N, CA, C and O atoms as a GROMACS GRO file, in nm:
protein
  424
    1MET      N    1   2.232   6.728  12.561
    1MET     CA    2   2.170   6.856  12.584
    1MET      C    3   2.226   6.964  12.544
    1MET      O    4   2.346   6.960  12.517
    2SER      N    5   2.167   7.064  12.533
    2SER     CA    6   2.202   7.230  12.476
    2SER      C    7   2.153   7.295  12.618
    2SER      O    8   2.067   7.275  12.704
    3GLU      N    9   2.270   7.393  12.587
    3GLU     CA   10   2.229   7.494  12.732
    3GLU      C   11   2.125   7.588  12.640
    3GLU      O   12   2.138   7.624  12.524
    4GLU      N   13   1.997   7.619  12.753
    4GLU     CA   14   1.921   7.724  12.731
    4GLU      C   15   1.903   7.842  12.805
    4GLU      O   16   1.905   7.831  12.927
    5ASN      N   17   1.886   7.959  12.753
    5ASN     CA   18   1.862   8.065  12.816
    5ASN      C   19   1.773   8.103  12.890
    5ASN      O   20   1.711   7.998  12.899
    6GLN      N   21   1.699   8.200  12.974
    6GLN     CA   22   1.597   8.175  13.030
    6GLN      C   23   1.475   8.214  12.936
    6GLN      O   24   1.363   8.219  12.986
    7ASP      N   25   1.497   8.244  12.781
    7ASP     CA   26   1.368   8.260  12.765
    7ASP      C   27   1.335   8.082  12.669
    7ASP      O   28   1.231   8.045  12.614
    8GLY      N   29   1.403   8.046  12.676
    8GLY     CA   30   1.418   7.878  12.667
    8GLY      C   31   1.452   7.856  12.541
    8GLY      O   32   1.403   7.759  12.483
    9GLY      N   33   1.586   7.983  12.443
    9GLY     CA   34   1.625   7.952  12.363
    9GLY      C   35   1.783   7.893  12.385
    9GLY      O   36   1.835   7.875  12.495
   10SER      N   37   1.825   7.875  12.296
   10SER     CA   38   2.007   7.811  12.326
   10SER      C   39   2.082   7.948  12.349
   10SER      O   40   2.071   8.058  12.294
   11ALA      N   41   2.179   7.893  12.470
   11ALA     CA   42   2.239   8.020  12.538
   11ALA      C   43   2.383   8.019  12.405
   11ALA      O   44   2.448   7.924  12.361
   12ALA      N   45   2.389   8.181  12.371
   12ALA     CA   46   2.476   8.222  12.233
   12ALA      C   47   2.634   8.204  12.320
   12ALA      O   48   2.660   8.244  12.434
   13PRO      N   49   2.731   8.122  12.213
   13PRO     CA   50   2.907   8.064  12.264
   13PRO      C   51   2.926   8.245  12.338
   13PRO      O   52   2.865   8.348  12.310
   14PRO      N   53   3.016   8.225  12.421
   14PRO     CA   54   3.082   8.366  12.440
   14PRO      C   55   3.153   8.395  12.356
   14PRO      O   56   3.203   8.311  12.281
   15ALA      N   57   3.180   8.545  12.347
   15ALA     CA   58   3.226   8.616  12.264
   15ALA      C   59   3.381   8.604  12.262
   15ALA      O   60   3.439   8.577  12.367
   16GLN      N   61   3.468   8.627  12.122
   16GLN     CA   62   3.591   8.592  12.144
   16GLN      C   63   3.670   8.697  12.204
   16GLN      O   64   3.685   8.786  12.119
   17ARG      N   65   3.726   8.726  12.309
   17ARG     CA   66   3.826   8.813  12.311
   17ARG      C   67   3.916   8.882  12.231
   17ARG      O   68   4.002   8.802  12.195
   18MET      N   69   3.938   8.997  12.186
   18MET     CA   70   4.032   9.033  12.052
   18MET      C   71   4.081   9.117  12.163
   18MET      O   72   4.033   9.153  12.271
   19VAL      N   73   4.237   9.142  12.074
   19VAL     CA   74   4.316   9.227  12.181
   19VAL      C   75   4.433   9.291  12.004
   19VAL      O   76   4.465   9.242  11.896
   20GLN      N   77   4.456   9.422  12.079
   20GLN     CA   78   4.540   9.466  12.002
   20GLN      C   79   4.671   9.436  11.966
   20GLN      O   80   4.756   9.506  12.020
   21CYS      N   81   4.718   9.331  11.872
   21CYS     CA   82   4.860   9.280  11.906
   21CYS      C   83   4.969   9.335  11.865
   21CYS      O   84   4.995   9.362  11.748
   22ARG      N   85   5.058   9.359  11.985
   22ARG     CA   86   5.146   9.368  11.976
   22ARG      C   87   5.265   9.332  11.839
   22ARG      O   88   5.321   9.420  11.774
   23LYS      N   89   5.276   9.245  11.827
   23LYS     CA   90   5.328   9.179  11.744
   23LYS      C   91   5.261   9.196  11.611
   23LYS      O   92   5.344   9.202  11.520
   24TYR      N   93   5.144   9.205  11.573
   24TYR     CA   94   5.135   9.199  11.397
   24TYR      C   95   5.023   9.359  11.426
   24TYR      O   96   5.015   9.458  11.353
   25GLY      N   97   4.978   9.341  11.507
   25GLY     CA   98   4.978   9.503  11.469
   25GLY      C   99   4.802   9.558  11.462
   25GLY      O  100   4.766   9.673  11.436
   26GLU      N  101   4.700   9.424  11.499
   26GLU     CA  102   4.586   9.426  11.442
   26GLU      C  103   4.513   9.354  11.558
   26GLU      O  104   4.548   9.272  11.643
   27GLN      N  105   4.380   9.425  11.524
   27GLN     CA  106   4.306   9.288  11.607
   27GLN      C  107   4.287   9.165  11.575
   27GLN      O  108   4.237   9.121  11.472
   28LEU      N  109   4.343   9.089  11.695
   28LEU     CA  110   4.328   8.951  11.674
   28LEU      C  111   4.262   8.890  11.785
   28LEU      O  112   4.250   8.968  11.879
   29PRO      N  113   4.208   8.761  11.809
   29PRO     CA  114   4.171   8.680  11.914
   29PRO      C  115   4.293   8.670  11.972
   29PRO      O  116   4.403   8.652  11.919
   30GLY      N  117   4.249   8.688  12.147
   30GLY     CA  118   4.355   8.699  12.232
   30GLY      C  119   4.362   8.555  12.288
   30GLY      O  120   4.311   8.452  12.244
   31LEU      N  121   4.471   8.586  12.441
   31LEU     CA  122   4.483   8.464  12.464
   31LEU      C  123   4.347   8.411  12.605
   31LEU      O  124   4.281   8.479  12.683
   32GLU      N  125   4.351   8.331  12.591
   32GLU     CA  126   4.204   8.224  12.718
   32GLU      C  127   4.233   8.304  12.842
   32GLU      O  128   4.143   8.360  12.904
   33ARG      N  129   4.382   8.308  12.884
   33ARG     CA  130   4.378   8.357  12.997
   33ARG      C  131   4.556   8.402  13.034
   33ARG      O  132   4.645   8.359  12.960
   34PRO      N  133   4.580   8.465  13.121
   34PRO     CA  134   4.761   8.500  13.154
   34PRO      C  135   4.786   8.345  13.123
   34PRO      O  136   4.722   8.242  13.145
   35PRO      N  137   4.930   8.381  13.050
   35PRO     CA  138   5.029   8.290  13.039
   35PRO      C  139   5.122   8.229  13.125
   35PRO      O  140   5.174   8.118  13.122
   36MET      N  141   5.135   8.338  13.214
   36MET     CA  142   5.219   8.300  13.350
   36MET      C  143   5.189   8.414  13.461
   36MET      O  144   5.158   8.526  13.422
   37PRO      N  145   5.194   8.395  13.548
   37PRO     CA  146   5.174   8.463  13.672
   37PRO      C  147   5.233   8.621  13.666
   37PRO      O  148   5.321   8.650  13.586
   38GLY      N  149   5.186   8.700  13.741
   38GLY     CA  150   5.244   8.828  13.746
   38GLY      C  151   5.177   8.957  13.659
   38GLY      O  152   5.074   8.959  13.591
   39PRO      N  153   5.277   9.066  13.689
   39PRO     CA  154   5.235   9.162  13.557
   39PRO      C  155   5.285   9.103  13.454
   39PRO      O  156   5.192   9.096  13.374
   40GLY      N  157   5.415   9.037  13.390
   40GLY     CA  158   5.424   9.055  13.253
   40GLY      C  159   5.327   8.937  13.215
   40GLY      O  160   5.327   8.937  13.091
   41GLY      N  161   5.248   8.840  13.258
   41GLY     CA  162   5.156   8.752  13.224
   41GLY      C  163   5.059   8.834  13.178
   41GLY      O  164   4.998   8.817  13.072
   42GLN      N  165   5.037   8.956  13.283
   42GLN     CA  166   4.902   9.005  13.254
   42GLN      C  167   4.940   9.084  13.138
   42GLN      O  168   4.844   9.065  13.063
   43ASP      N  169   5.028   9.168  13.072
   43ASP     CA  170   5.086   9.258  12.993
   43ASP      C  171   5.045   9.119  12.834
   43ASP      O  172   4.965   9.122  12.741
   44LEU      N  173   5.116   9.051  12.865
   44LEU     CA  174   5.079   8.959  12.730
   44LEU      C  175   4.974   8.888  12.705
   44LEU      O  176   4.960   8.833  12.595
   45PHE      N  177   4.863   8.876  12.828
   45PHE     CA  178   4.728   8.870  12.828
   45PHE      C  179   4.658   9.007  12.740
   45PHE      O  180   4.579   8.999  12.645
   46ASN      N  181   4.695   9.092  12.782
   46ASN     CA  182   4.641   9.213  12.706
   46ASN      C  183   4.680   9.264  12.561
   46ASN      O  184   4.629   9.352  12.491
   47ASN      N  185   4.762   9.200  12.544
   47ASN     CA  186   4.883   9.261  12.450
   47ASN      C  187   4.889   9.154  12.310
   47ASN      O  188   4.890   9.188  12.192
   48VAL      N  189   4.891   9.029  12.362
   48VAL     CA  190   4.939   8.926  12.283
   48VAL      C  191   4.818   8.873  12.182
   48VAL      O  192   4.704   8.872  12.231
   49SER      N  193   4.832   8.834  12.066
   49SER     CA  194   4.730   8.746  12.002
   49SER      C  195   4.776   8.591  12.058
   49SER      O  196   4.875   8.558  12.123
   50ALA      N  197   4.657   8.508  12.005
   50ALA     CA  198   4.669   8.400  12.057
   50ALA      C  199   4.768   8.306  11.948
   50ALA      O  200   4.846   8.213  11.970
   51ARG      N  201   4.726   8.379  11.815
   51ARG     CA  202   4.798   8.328  11.731
   51ARG      C  203   4.990   8.362  11.772
   51ARG      O  204   5.069   8.268  11.764
   52ALA      N  205   5.030   8.476  11.805
   52ALA     CA  206   5.136   8.528  11.823
   52ALA      C  207   5.230   8.429  11.958
   52ALA      O  208   5.348   8.396  11.947
   53TRP      N  209   5.147   8.401  12.071
   53TRP     CA  210   5.173   8.321  12.157
   53TRP      C  211   5.142   8.230  12.128
   53TRP      O  212   5.091   8.198  12.235
   54ALA      N  213   5.119   8.116  12.041
   54ALA     CA  214   5.170   8.000  12.021
   54ALA      C  215   5.324   7.986  11.894
   54ALA      O  216   5.412   7.901  11.876
   55GLU      N  217   5.294   8.098  11.841
   55GLU     CA  218   5.436   8.097  11.722
   55GLU      C  219   5.544   8.111  11.836
   55GLU      O  220   5.626   8.020  11.845
   56TRP      N  221   5.551   8.202  11.912
   56TRP     CA  222   5.644   8.188  12.056
   56TRP      C  223   5.702   8.100  12.105
   56TRP      O  224   5.823   8.081  12.114
   57GLN      N  225   5.575   8.017  12.155
   57GLN     CA  226   5.571   7.853  12.201
   57GLN      C  227   5.677   7.789  12.100
   57GLN      O  228   5.792   7.754  12.128
   58GLN      N  229   5.599   7.780  11.952
   58GLN     CA  230   5.728   7.691  11.851
   58GLN      C  231   5.874   7.750  11.906
   58GLN      O  232   5.952   7.678  11.969
   59LEU      N  233   5.891   7.844  11.884
   59LEU     CA  234   6.040   7.928  11.854
   59LEU      C  235   6.101   7.847  11.962
   59LEU      O  236   6.189   7.763  11.946
   60GLN      N  237   6.036   7.890  12.092
   60GLN     CA  238   6.102   7.871  12.217
   60GLN      C  239   6.104   7.727  12.287
   60GLN      O  240   6.148   7.697  12.398
   61THR      N  241   6.045   7.647  12.190
   61THR     CA  242   6.102   7.489  12.174
   61THR      C  243   6.208   7.439  12.125
   61THR      O  244   6.288   7.353  12.164
   62MET      N  245   6.194   7.540  11.983
   62MET     CA  246   6.309   7.487  11.922
   62MET      C  247   6.465   7.570  12.001
   62MET      O  248   6.580   7.527  11.985
   63LEU      N  249   6.439   7.659  12.063
   63LEU     CA  250   6.566   7.758  12.107
   63LEU      C  251   6.625   7.661  12.244
   63LEU      O  252   6.744   7.633  12.258
   64ILE      N  253   6.522   7.622  12.332
   64ILE     CA  254   6.549   7.530  12.437
   64ILE      C  255   6.637   7.388  12.369
   64ILE      O  256   6.756   7.371  12.392
   65ASN      N  257   6.565   7.306  12.292
   65ASN     CA  258   6.605   7.157  12.239
   65ASN      C  259   6.717   7.222  12.171
   65ASN      O  260   6.826   7.183  12.212
   66GLU      N  261   6.722   7.314  12.076
   66GLU     CA  262   6.839   7.286  11.977
   66GLU      C  263   6.971   7.367  12.052
   66GLU      O  264   7.076   7.345  11.991
   67LYS      N  265   6.987   7.444  12.155
   67LYS     CA  266   7.039   7.481  12.245
   67LYS      C  267   7.049   7.415  12.346
   67LYS      O  268   7.149   7.462  12.400
   68HIS      N  269   7.003   7.321  12.419
   68HIS     CA  270   6.986   7.245  12.517
   68HIS      C  271   7.026   7.312  12.658
   68HIS      O  272   7.115   7.294  12.742
   69LEU      N  273   6.935   7.382  12.646
   69LEU     CA  274   6.890   7.496  12.765
   69LEU      C  275   6.820   7.400  12.867
   69LEU      O  276   6.761   7.296  12.835
   70SER      N  277   6.835   7.446  12.987
   70SER     CA  278   6.759   7.406  13.119
   70SER      C  279   6.680   7.507  13.166
   70SER      O  280   6.720   7.604  13.231
   71VAL      N  281   6.568   7.483  13.132
   71VAL     CA  282   6.456   7.612  13.186
   71VAL      C  283   6.487   7.626  13.401
   71VAL      O  284   6.446   7.720  13.470
   72ARG      N  285   6.545   7.537  13.438
   72ARG     CA  286   6.590   7.533  13.570
   72ARG      C  287   6.687   7.631  13.594
   72ARG      O  288   6.704   7.693  13.700
   73GLU      N  289   6.744   7.641  13.497
   73GLU     CA  290   6.875   7.766  13.484
   73GLU      C  291   6.847   7.904  13.503
   73GLU      O  292   6.767   7.941  13.418
   74PRO      N  293   6.881   7.992  13.579
   74PRO     CA  294   6.864   8.103  13.595
   74PRO      C  295   6.889   8.185  13.440
   74PRO      O  296   6.802   8.261  13.398
   75GLU      N  297   7.013   8.162  13.365
   75GLU     CA  298   7.067   8.239  13.254
   75GLU      C  299   7.003   8.167  13.149
   75GLU      O  300   7.018   8.205  13.032
   76ALA      N  301   6.924   8.053  13.181
   76ALA     CA  302   6.877   8.007  13.044
   76ALA      C  303   6.752   8.107  13.065
   76ALA      O  304   6.733   8.194  12.980
   77ARG      N  305   6.651   8.094  13.195
   77ARG     CA  306   6.571   8.178  13.184
   77ARG      C  307   6.558   8.306  13.159
   77ARG      O  308   6.464   8.360  13.100
   78LYS      N  309   6.664   8.364  13.210
   78LYS     CA  310   6.674   8.510  13.150
   78LYS      C  311   6.733   8.522  12.975
   78LYS      O  312   6.702   8.630  12.924
   79TYR      N  313   6.782   8.464  12.919
   79TYR     CA  314   6.784   8.444  12.778
   79TYR      C  315   6.673   8.415  12.718
   79TYR      O  316   6.652   8.478  12.615
   80LEU      N  317   6.574   8.318  12.759
   80LEU     CA  318   6.448   8.307  12.720
   80LEU      C  319   6.339   8.404  12.715
   80LEU      O  320   6.243   8.412  12.638
   81ASN      N  321   6.377   8.481  12.820
   81ASN     CA  322   6.260   8.612  12.843
   81ASN      C  323   6.330   8.721  12.742
   81ASN      O  324   6.253   8.773  12.661
   82GLU      N  325   6.425   8.748  12.740
   82GLU     CA  326   6.479   8.835  12.687
   82GLU      C  327   6.434   8.812  12.494
   82GLU      O  328   6.389   8.904  12.426
   83GLN      N  329   6.458   8.679  12.444
   83GLN     CA  330   6.394   8.632  12.361
   83GLN      C  331   6.252   8.663  12.304
   83GLN      O  332   6.203   8.696  12.195
   84ARG      N  333   6.212   8.637  12.424
   84ARG     CA  334   6.062   8.639  12.414
   84ARG      C  335   6.005   8.776  12.366
   84ARG      O  336   5.930   8.799  12.270
   85ARG      N  337   6.097   8.917  12.516
   85ARG     CA  338   6.089   9.040  12.446
   85ARG      C  339   6.109   9.103  12.330
   85ARG      O  340   6.054   9.200  12.279
   86ARG      N  341   6.202   9.028  12.294
   86ARG     CA  342   6.253   9.078  12.163
   86ARG      C  343   6.142   9.048  12.047
   86ARG      O  344   6.096   9.134  11.972
   87PHE      N  345   6.102   8.887  12.046
   87PHE     CA  346   5.972   8.827  11.954
   87PHE      C  347   5.877   8.892  11.947
   87PHE      O  348   5.822   8.903  11.838
   88PHE      N  349   5.831   8.951  12.046
   88PHE     CA  350   5.692   9.060  12.071
   88PHE      C  351   5.693   9.168  11.996
   88PHE      O  352   5.605   9.218  11.925
   89ALA      N  353   5.868   9.218  12.029
   89ALA     CA  354   5.877   9.343  11.991
   89ALA      C  355   5.907   9.372  11.836
   89ALA      O  356   5.925   9.481  11.780
   90ASN      N  357   5.907   9.274  11.797
   90ASN     CA  358   5.976   9.243  11.634
   90ASN      C  359   6.090   9.248  11.592
   90ASN      O  360   6.108   9.259  11.471
   91GLU      N  361   6.208   9.240  11.692
   91GLU     CA  362   6.327   9.247  11.701
   91GLU      C  363   6.387   9.100  11.643
   91GLU      O  364   6.323   8.995  11.649
   92PRO      N  365   6.529   9.113  11.584
   92PRO     CA  366   6.572   9.035  11.530
   92PRO      C  367   6.577   8.912  11.670
   92PRO      O  368   6.596   8.968  11.778
   93VAL      N  369   6.564   8.787  11.675
   93VAL     CA  370   6.535   8.687  11.756
   93VAL      C  371   6.669   8.560  11.727
   93VAL      O  372   6.698   8.558  11.607
   94ASP      N  373   6.729   8.487  11.787
   94ASP     CA  374   6.783   8.356  11.778
   94ASP      C  375   6.719   8.330  11.766
   94ASP      O  376   6.608   8.355  11.815
   95ARG      N  377   6.789   8.193  11.614
   95ARG     CA  378   6.692   8.076  11.554
   95ARG      C  379   6.806   7.961  11.538
   95ARG      O  380   6.916   7.981  11.487
   96ALA      N  381   6.765   7.849  11.583
   96ALA     CA  382   6.853   7.745  11.593
   96ALA      C  383   6.936   7.715  11.470
   96ALA      O  384   6.877   7.734  11.364
   97GLU      N  385   7.059   7.673  11.463
   97GLU     CA  386   7.153   7.667  11.351
   97GLU      C  387   7.112   7.570  11.291
   97GLU      O  388   7.074   7.457  11.322
   98GLY      N  389   7.132   7.663  11.142
   98GLY     CA  390   7.076   7.570  11.020
   98GLY      C  391   6.939   7.597  10.986
   98GLY      O  392   6.913   7.556  10.872
   99TYR      N  393   6.855   7.643  11.036
   99TYR     CA  394   6.732   7.672  11.056
   99TYR      C  395   6.693   7.714  10.950
   99TYR      O  396   6.754   7.818  10.924
  100VAL      N  397   6.580   7.671  10.827
  100VAL     CA  398   6.526   7.734  10.749
  100VAL      C  399   6.367   7.775  10.764
  100VAL      O  400   6.300   7.674  10.780
  101ASP      N  401   6.309   7.862  10.763
  101ASP     CA  402   6.186   7.923  10.750
  101ASP      C  403   6.128   7.868  10.675
  101ASP      O  404   6.152   7.902  10.559
  102PRO      N  405   6.035   7.768  10.694
  102PRO     CA  406   5.930   7.704  10.600
  102PRO      C  407   5.848   7.822  10.511
  102PRO      O  408   5.792   7.784  10.408
  103ASP      N  409   5.842   7.930  10.539
  103ASP     CA  410   5.709   8.044  10.495
  103ASP      C  411   5.825   8.113  10.454
  103ASP      O  412   5.770   8.219  10.426
  104ALA      N  413   5.931   8.130  10.431
  104ALA     CA  414   6.097   8.220  10.418
  104ALA      C  415   6.056   8.191  10.206
  104ALA      O  416   6.137   8.255  10.139
  105GLY      N  417   5.993   8.142  10.152
  105GLY     CA  418   5.990   8.105   9.999
  105GLY      C  419   6.080   8.032   9.957
  105GLY      O  420   6.187   8.013  10.015
  106ALA      N  421   6.038   7.974   9.830
  106ALA     CA  422   6.173   7.866   9.778
  106ALA      C  423   6.264   7.942   9.649
  106ALA      O  424   6.361   7.884   9.599
   0.00000   0.00000   0.00000
């Protein structure tokens, strides 16, 4: 059964939230909610697109796996926080040893 508004018509889907993405410098769909608590999470929510966040999550997972990081360790968290800051600032970030970006061209 579909939702109906007071006029008896179908309710419009909620508008997608757009942000000026810090990584890509353009208006893109934003995150649905802050990705972490606190001011840092709110900053990401306000300034990072869902696309850029998904790309960061892939890189973060690669770094954790390839560098055998334990997010329980304060030094590993500090390292990942710095890599995240650099990623969204379009600064060089670490890559896994031997990693070849599939989008780098042949």
